[in-house]
RODO-311221 format. One record per residue: residue number from 1; chain; x, y, z of N, C-alpha, C in turn. Coordinates in steps of 0.02 Angstrom, whole numbers, plus 50000, padded with zeros to 5 digits. Example, Ala and Ser with C-alpha at 12.3 -4.5 7.8 and 13.67 -1.06 7.14 Angstrom:
REM residues 2
{1,'A',{50660,49716,50390},{50615,49775,50390},{50660,49835,50390}}
{2,'A',{50642,49888,50354},{50684,49947,50357},{50645,50002,50394}}
This chain:
REM residues 64
{1,'A',{51006,48309,50915},{50974,48361,50874},{51024,48439,50904}}
{2,'A',{51067,48400,50973},{51069,48473,51022},{51163,48492,50959}}
{3,'A',{51192,48423,50910},{51249,48409,50896},{51267,48476,50851}}
{4,'A',{51182,48446,50809},{51162,48474,50735},{51173,48562,50752}}
{5,'A',{51139,48588,50781},{51087,48658,50788},{51185,48677,50818}}
{6,'A',{51221,48657,50866},{51287,48691,50874},{51340,48700,50822}}
{7,'A',{51314,48625,50786},{51373,48631,50699},{51338,48686,50657}}
{8,'A',{51287,48689,50642},{51261,48764,50633},{51275,48824,50635}}
{9,'A',{51282,48838,50716},{51289,48896,50747},{51367,48913,50742}}
{10,'A',{51394,48824,50713},{51478,48869,50740},{51472,48882,50643}}
{11,'A',{51471,48834,50583},{51462,48880,50537},{51476,48900,50497}}
{12,'A',{51428,48967,50539},{51383,49021,50510},{51452,49086,50514}}
{13,'A',{51508,49046,50556},{51548,49113,50549},{51639,49101,50505}}
{14,'A',{51619,49012,50492},{51634,49027,50430},{51603,49067,50350}}
{15,'A',{51525,49072,50349},{51537,49123,50266},{51564,49175,50279}}
{16,'A',{51599,49180,50215},{51630,49237,50170},{51578,49275,50180}}
{17,'A',{51587,49340,50191},{51520,49395,50194},{51524,49423,50134}}
{18,'A',{51496,49444,50087},{51486,49463,49998},{51546,49530,50004}}
{19,'A',{51534,49570,49988},{51592,49618,49986},{51564,49676,49958}}
{20,'A',{51536,49652,49892},{51499,49691,49841},{51404,49700,49859}}
{21,'A',{51387,49765,49922},{51331,49717,49949},{51295,49798,49937}}
{22,'A',{51262,49786,49884},{51186,49838,49841},{51173,49853,49896}}
{23,'A',{51180,49934,49913},{51096,49956,49952},{51078,50018,49903}}
{24,'A',{51007,49997,49929},{50961,50065,49904},{50985,50134,49897}}
{25,'A',{50991,50167,49882},{50973,50261,49899},{50905,50269,49916}}
{26,'A',{50912,50334,49976},{50839,50337,50008},{50778,50376,49909}}
{27,'A',{50792,50374,49865},{50746,50401,49833},{50708,50325,49798}}
{28,'A',{50764,50298,49795},{50723,50225,49771},{50664,50209,49821}}
{29,'A',{50717,50201,49866},{50677,50174,49931},{50622,50202,49968}}
{30,'A',{50615,50253,49950},{50556,50285,49943},{50496,50283,49916}}
{31,'A',{50496,50272,49837},{50502,50277,49786},{50457,50179,49783}}
{32,'A',{50491,50139,49817},{50477,50058,49799},{50416,50072,49886}}
{33,'A',{50443,50096,49930},{50386,50115,49979},{50321,50138,49972}}
{34,'A',{50314,50152,49926},{50273,50226,49883},{50230,50167,49864}}
{35,'A',{50269,50148,49812},{50222,50098,49768},{50202,50028,49807}}
{36,'A',{50245,50003,49858},{50225,49947,49895},{50142,49981,49906}}
{37,'A',{50128,50021,49982},{50106,50047,49985},{50004,50053,49946}}
{38,'A',{50014,50099,49880},{49967,50088,49831},{49938,50040,49814}}
{39,'A',{50000,49959,49808},{49956,49910,49794},{49939,49899,49862}}
{40,'A',{49926,49910,49883},{49924,49873,49963},{49847,49922,49968}}
{41,'A',{49838,49947,49940},{49807,49975,49951},{49734,49964,49901}}
{42,'A',{49770,49951,49851},{49697,49920,49787},{49704,49896,49797}}
{43,'A',{49751,49834,49835},{49717,49767,49830},{49694,49753,49878}}
{44,'A',{49652,49837,49956},{49605,49811,49988},{49555,49836,49979}}
{45,'A',{49549,49877,49935},{49494,49911,49884},{49446,49867,49857}}
{46,'A',{49505,49839,49817},{49468,49767,49786},{49417,49708,49820}}
{47,'A',{49423,49691,49888},{49420,49649,49903},{49368,49676,49963}}
{48,'A',{49382,49729,49961},{49296,49799,49997},{49243,49786,49918}}
{49,'A',{49272,49803,49875},{49233,49782,49834},{49204,49715,49823}}
{50,'A',{49216,49652,49820},{49236,49603,49797},{49167,49595,49848}}
{51,'A',{49177,49589,49912},{49133,49563,49986},{49075,49618,49975}}
{52,'A',{49079,49655,49949},{48970,49699,49936},{48967,49686,49884}}
{53,'A',{49006,49660,49820},{48967,49638,49771},{48926,49567,49801}}
{54,'A',{48989,49534,49813},{48938,49467,49855},{48921,49457,49888}}
{55,'A',{48896,49477,49957},{48838,49533,50000},{48765,49553,49931}}
{56,'A',{48752,49582,49914},{48736,49609,49884},{48695,49565,49817}}
{57,'A',{48749,49490,49806},{48710,49450,49770},{48659,49385,49813}}
{58,'A',{48698,49409,49877},{48658,49374,49907},{48606,49375,49936}}
{59,'A',{48635,49453,49948},{48554,49479,49949},{48484,49466,49890}}
{60,'A',{48547,49458,49859},{48464,49465,49794},{48420,49414,49778}}
{61,'A',{48486,49337,49780},{48471,49265,49787},{48391,49256,49865}}
{62,'A',{48423,49274,49904},{48389,49256,49952},{48323,49298,49958}}
{63,'A',{48288,49374,49898},{48251,49389,49888},{48191,49358,49873}}
{64,'A',{48235,49329,49836},{48174,49270,49763},{48143,49227,49780}}
C-alpha cells in the first residue's frame, strides 16, 4: 500500500491547474452565507417544533 500512496502523491504534481477559476465577489458570498444561515435557522426551528408536537402527542396518549 505504501507504493500506491507514494504514486498518488507523486501524480498530483502532474495534474494541470485550471486556468479559468471563477471567484465569488464579496456581495455574492455574503448573500449565499446569509441564505445558508436562514435555511439553517428554519430547519432548526422546524426540528424544535416537531419535537414539541411529538412530546405533546405522547403526553396526550399517555393521559388516556
